[in-house]
N, C-alpha and C positions, 0 to 999 in steps of 0.2 A: 506506469501504467500500461494498460495495453494499447492504448492508443499510440499512434506515431509519435516517435519523441520530439521530433521537429515541430510537429502541432502541440504537443503536451507545453513545450519551451514557451510557444506563443499564446498559448492559455496564461500561464504563470505570467508572463508579460504582461498581456492585458489587463489582467486584476493587479497590477503592481505589487507581485508578492515573489517573482524570480528571485531577488536579492535575498531572500530567507533561505534559499537552497542552495546546498555546497554541490548538487548534483541532481541531475533530471534523467531519469532513463525510461526509455519507453519501447514501442515494437518499432521495427525496420520498417522502411516503406515496401522494401521488396519481399515481405513477408518470413523472411529468414528467422526473425526473431517476433513472433506474436502472442506465443502461450503465456498466460498468467505467470505460472510456475515459473518459465524459462525465463521470462522477465526478471523475475525476481531472482533468481539466480545470477543472471547478469549485474544485476544492480549490486548484489552482495559482491561478487568479483570487481565490478569496478569501483566501490566503495572503498577495498580493502576490508571488509566486514568482517566479524566475526558471527558465526550463525548463532552462537550461544547468548552474544550480546545484542541480538539484533531481534527488532519486532516489527509485525506486519500491522499496521493499521489501516483499515479498509472498509468502504459502506457497501461491498457488493460479496455475495457469496463465493464469486470468484478470487476476490481478495483474500477472503480466509482461507479458501482453499489452496490457492498458490503459497501463500504464507506455511501453510502446513504442511506442503509436498515438500517444502526447502528445511522442515525441522525447526521452523521460529514459532515463537510464542506469537498469537494473534491477537489482536484487539477488533473486535466490530464495532462501528459507530452509526449508530442508528439515525443520525440527524443528516444523512447522505440522501443519495436517489433510490435507495431500495428499501423494504418492509423489513422492520424487526423479525418479522417471523421468518423469512427469506435467511435472513444472516443468521438465526437460531439452528435452523438446519444445517449449517455450514459446522456446526460445534464449535465456535470461537472458545478461546480461553477466558476472554473477557469480553464484555460486552458495556459500551456507556452512550449516555443519550445527549450529553452534551461536551461543547469544547471544554470545559471548567472539569468536567468528570475525567476526560481522558486527562488532562495535564495532570490531576491530582494521581492518578492510577499510574502513569508514566515516572513519575516522580517515586512511587512506592515500590514498582516492580525493577 
């Protein structure tokens, strides 16, 4: 996320889903890491992930652009905070409307 990492962790804890995450990566408070593509690159590095087997799932135009900038497949989810039209402009590889559709897609790709 481009939210400060410390705040993102608190949000995950508040909604009692932190335990489902192996890693939470976000922007730094000092601004040294705050652009979406940079945060995604940092997440890939911290996770020791391979770009070819990583997928960016997001609900914003910037999520899709950040994923594409890092050479990732991208999935836009329309059930988030932004409109499907805005997400479409970012040219995601895939678009899904529900968590069930997302789960099915991720199992297929």
